[in-house]
C-alpha positions in Angstrom: -15.7 2.4 -4.0 -15.6 4.9 -6.9 -19.5 5.1 -8.4 -18.1 3.5 -11.9 -17.2 0.2 -10.3 -19.0 -2.2 -11.0 -20.3 -4.5 -8.3 -19.9 -8.0 -8.9 -20.5 -10.8 -5.9 -17.7 -13.3 -6.1 -16.9 -16.2 -3.6 -14.8 -13.9 -2.0 -17.4 -11.3 -1.0 -19.3 -14.5 0.3 -15.5 -15.4 2.5 -14.9 -12.0 3.6 -18.7 -12.2 5.2 -18.6 -15.2 6.6 -21.1 -16.9 4.7 -18.9 -19.7 3.3 -16.7 -21.7 5.6 -13.2 -21.0 5.3 -9.5 -21.6 6.8 -9.2 -17.3 7.7 -6.1 -16.7 9.0 -6.8 -13.0 9.4 -9.5 -10.3 9.0 -9.8 -6.3 9.6 -11.4 -3.5 8.2 -9.7 -3.7 5.0 -8.5 -7.1 4.4 -9.2 -11.2 4.9 -6.9 -13.9 4.4 -7.5 -17.1 4.0 -6.3 -20.5 3.1 -6.7 -21.7 -0.4 -8.9 -24.8 -1.2 -6.4 -26.2 -3.5 -3.2 -25.2 -1.8 0.1 -25.4 -4.5 2.5 -25.7 -1.8 2.5 -26.3 2.3 1.5 -22.3 2.8 -0.8 -20.9 0.5 -3.1 -18.2 1.5 -5.2 -15.6 -0.3 -4.8 -12.2 1.1 -7.9 -10.0 -0.3 -9.4 -6.4 0.1 -13.1 -6.3 1.5 -14.1 -4.1 -1.1 -14.9 -5.4 -4.2 -12.1 -4.3 -6.6 -12.1 -6.6 -10.0 -8.7 -6.2 -11.0 -5.2 -4.7 -10.5 -6.3 -2.3 -13.3 -9.2 -1.1 -11.4 -7.2 0.2 -8.7 -7.6 3.6 -7.7 -6.0 6.0 -5.2 -9.1 5.0 -2.7 -7.5 1.8 -2.5 -3.8 2.7 -1.7 -4.4 1.5 2.2 -6.5 -2.0 1.1 -3.1 -2.8 -1.2 -0.5 -1.4 1.4 -2.1 -3.5 4.2 -2.0 -6.9 1.8 1.6 -6.7 2.3 1.7 -6.2 5.8 -0.4 -8.6 6.5 1.4 -11.3 4.1 4.5 -10.1 6.1 2.6 -11.2 9.2 1.3 -14.4 7.9 5.0 -15.5 6.7 6.1 -14.8 10.1 3.3 -16.9 11.6 3.8 -19.5 9.2 7.3 -19.9 10.1 8.5 -19.4 6.3 10.1 -15.9 6.3 14.0 -17.0 6.9 13.6 -19.6 3.7 11.3 -16.7 1.6 7.9 -16.9 -0.2 6.7 -15.7 -3.5 3.9 -13.2 -3.4 1.5 -13.5 -6.9 -1.3 -10.9 -7.9 -3.1 -12.2 -11.6 -4.7 -9.9 -13.7 -7.5 -10.7 -16.2 -7.5 -13.7 -18.9 -3.7 -13.2 -20.1 -2.7 -13.4 -16.2 -4.9 -16.1 -15.5 -6.9 -14.5 -13.0 -9.6 -16.7 -11.8 -12.0 -14.6 -9.6 -12.9 -11.6 -10.5 -12.2 -9.7 -7.2 -8.5 -8.5 -7.1 -6.0 -11.4 -4.4 -2.4 -12.2 -3.9 -1.4 -15.5 -3.3 1.2 -16.0 -0.7 3.1 -19.2 -1.3 6.1 -20.8 0.7 7.2 -23.9 2.8 8.7 -24.9 0.0 11.0 -23.8 -3.1 8.5 -22.5 -5.3 10.7 -22.8 -8.4 11.4 -20.6 -11.2 8.9 -17.4 -12.1 8.1 -18.5 -15.2 8.0 -21.6 -16.7 10.0 -21.9 -19.9 7.8 -21.7 -23.0 8.7 -23.9 -26.3 
C-alpha cells in the first residue's frame, strides 16, 4: 500500500478480518466476497479487495492484481449461483455522485432476475 494512502477502518475491513459476521462466499489473499445484507435482487454479492482502497480514484498499479481478481471471482460466483446463463451486472460506485456508501472500493454482483435499465430516466 502506498505511503500516501489513508488507512481507514470500514465495516468491510472488519468483515474481511472476520470480526463481524457475514455470509462469506469467497476469500483468498487478495479479495473477499460476501452477500449484501440488504439485497436488491436474488443474488447480490459484494466483492472487495482485502487491502483498503477507498475509491476507484485511489487505485494504483500495485492494486491491479486485486482488481483483476475481483472480476474473476465475480465470474466464479455467478457460475456458483447459476446466474451466468441469463446474465448479471457488476457495479462499482465512486464517491458521492457515484453513490458510494462505504469508503472501501467494492463491486456489486447483481443477478437472478432482470436488473432493469442501466440508469433511471431523469426528469
